[in-house]
Structure formats: C-alpha cells, structure tokens
N, C-alpha and C positions, 0 to 999 in steps of 0.2 A: 268387853269390855262395860260394863255401866259405870252412866257418868252421875257418882252418888250427887244431892248441891255439896257437897267435903268440894266435895271435886271443881268442881263445875265454878266457887267460891275460891276457891286457890288457883282455880285457871287464870280466871276473870283478874284475881288482884294484883296476883307476877302478872299479867299483862296496863292495867294499869300502873304498878311499877316499874316497868319494864319503859313500855310507849310511850304512853303518855306524862305520868312524872317523869322520866326518865328522858324521854324528848321536851319536855318541858312543851309536850302540846299546846295543855293547862297549866301559863302562870299558878297559878290557883290550888292544884287539888294535889302541888306533896305538902304542905304545911295541912287539909285537908284528911292524909293521909296519917301525915305526924302522930295530925291527937289523936285517930279514930275517930272523926267524926262522920267517918262514909255508910252507912250500912250499905251490906246483899243482900238482895230478899231474891228469890232462885224461884222462879212460877214452873209448873209442871202440865199446863194446862195446854189443853191443845184444842184448845176451843178461843177463837180472838172474847169472844164476849167474857168469856167466864176467866178472860186476862184483862181485862177491860173492869169486870169488878176486881181484879188483886187490882192492879193502879189506880182506883178511886180508895181503897181498902189503905193502897200504904200511903199515898193523900192522906187518909185522913188517921192515921201511925207518925210520921211527921208534926201531925199537928197539934202532935198529941206528947206531943219527944221537945221541943226546941232544942238539947244538950249532939244532936244529930242537924245532922248539917245537911246531909242532902242520900239518894237512896240511886243505887245504881240495882236495875229489875233487869235480872237475868232471864231468856224465854230456851234452856235448851233445846224442848221439846218446838217448838210454833214461832213457823216464820222460814223454814226454811230459804223461799223464797222469795228475796227480796221486792215486789214488787205490792206483797199479798203483805207484805211487812206494812207498807208505804204505806197503805190499804187501811191498815191498824192505827198506827200515827196519825191521819186522819181522823183515828176515827176515840181517839187517845186525843188530842190536839177540843177536838170540839167534845166532848163528854167533859173535859176541863173547862172549854166555856163557858158550857151548859150547866153545873157548878162550882160555877163564881169561879173556878182559880187561879181568874185570869189575872193578873199582877200579882195573885201572887204565887206561884209556882208556874216554871217554864221546863218543856225538855230535849235536851240531847239525844241527837236519837245513832246508834250503831250496830253494824251490822254485817258479818263475813261479807259479804260481796257488798259496798255501798258503790253507791255511783252515785257522783254531783249533775240534776237536769246540765245536761248539751255534755256533759262529757263520757267520753268512752270508757265502759269495763277495765280497758284496758292499762289507762292515766293513773300516774300515781298520787295521783294531786288524791287521790280516789278513798290513797292508804288511808287519811288523819279520819276518817270516821271510821272504816272497818276493823271488828270486832273478834275475839275469836268464838264470838257468840250473838245472835239476833239480842243488845239490850234498847231499854232506858235509862237517861238517867238525868231523873225528876231532882232538879233545880229548884233552890228558896229565893223567887225571886229581891229579895230587900237585898237580899249576899251577893247576890250576883253584883246588883246595884251598885255597896260596900267596894267588890272589887274591882271591880270599872271606876272608880272616882281612885281608891289609893296606885292600882296598876298604870293610871291615867287611858296613852289611844288604842283600849284594847281591836281596834279597829285594824291593825297591823297586825295581828295574831294571826288571824289563817294562812296571812302575808305569805307570813317566816315557816307556818306551818309549812304550804308547801312548798320555799323552797329546800327546806330540810328535805321533805320527801321528794325528790327531788334528785338533792345535794349524794340524798344512802345507796335511792335504786331499789325495783320492785326485789329484786333477790333478796339482799338487806330486810327491806320491812315484811317480806313474807317467813325471814329464817323466826328475828321477832313472832310474829304471829306462830309459828310452829313452836319454839321457846316455851309459850306461853300455855297451850297444849300441854305440855311432856306430864309427864305424872310421875309419883316419885319412885317412883317403881320403875318407870325404861331412861 
C-alpha cells in the first residue's frame, strides 16, 4: 500500500484526535484542533540534511503565518531507527539555536519507538511520546507560555500522563496506535 501524503496526514490527525486530545495528553491540543490552527506537513526526504532544511522552511512559514498556531512535521520515510531520530533531534535543536529560534519556537518529539532516557523500551510511560510515524511538533514559545499561565501547574501533566498510560496498559495503548493507522478501506 502506498502511503500518500494525504493518508499519512489523515492517520496523524486521527492519532492526535484519539490519543493526544482524546486522552488529554496535552490539555492545549483540543482547542487548536477545533480551531484548525494546527498545520500538518509530510516530509518525504530520506536524508537528514534535507529534513533539517524542511524544518527551517517550516519555521519561516510559521513566521509568515501567525494564524497557524503550530506545525506537526511527519517523516514517514525517515528515522525508522529511534536513535538516529534522536541524533536528528539534536541537529534540529542546534540549527534552531544557530538560526536564533531559541525563545521563539521549541520542539516536541514523537516516534513509534520512543523511549525515555533511563526507561526500558517496554515501559508504558514511553507511550506518552509514541506516535504512528517519527515526527516533530514545532511550537510557538509565546503560545506555550500563555497556555502555561492559563493552565497553572503544568509540571503535573507528565506525571498525570504516565498514570493514564499505566492505568490503560500496553494493549490498550497499542490498539489506539493501531487504529490510527487504519485506512478508510480497512
């Protein structure tokens, strides 16, 4: 089956709605999804350098489109290996620093095999950052700060998310991921 950009986007939106919004993993996501202010970009490159260029192009796009709150960049053909993905994230953060994006944008990271440092790969806590495809979530710092100001104690969010993951269990979490990958024909 060919994974068209449209299909990858549809699957990613389903995952955001069912997992991120549905389980309230990010309490700020629902509002932006309802406002349709989340941009989804599929990057087909098989080279990290091109992916970095695409990331910076997206930063510039957001600079020119303040009505778009955030972008999720999806890499369906790159970074199947989680550790290569982490190397890319380091490069992405470095280039964003060099391009003076610090304080303007930040990255959130998601990968199908996400594993937090110090965690075992099978720990359910990793599911808070597991996604159908490798992706970067490009966030506006000012919006993050406003959301934190409105929400209050955001330090409790990761702990609450881990509690939700543990309560649901690996099988239920895998099912949500699997369901997001279903095609309309499946």
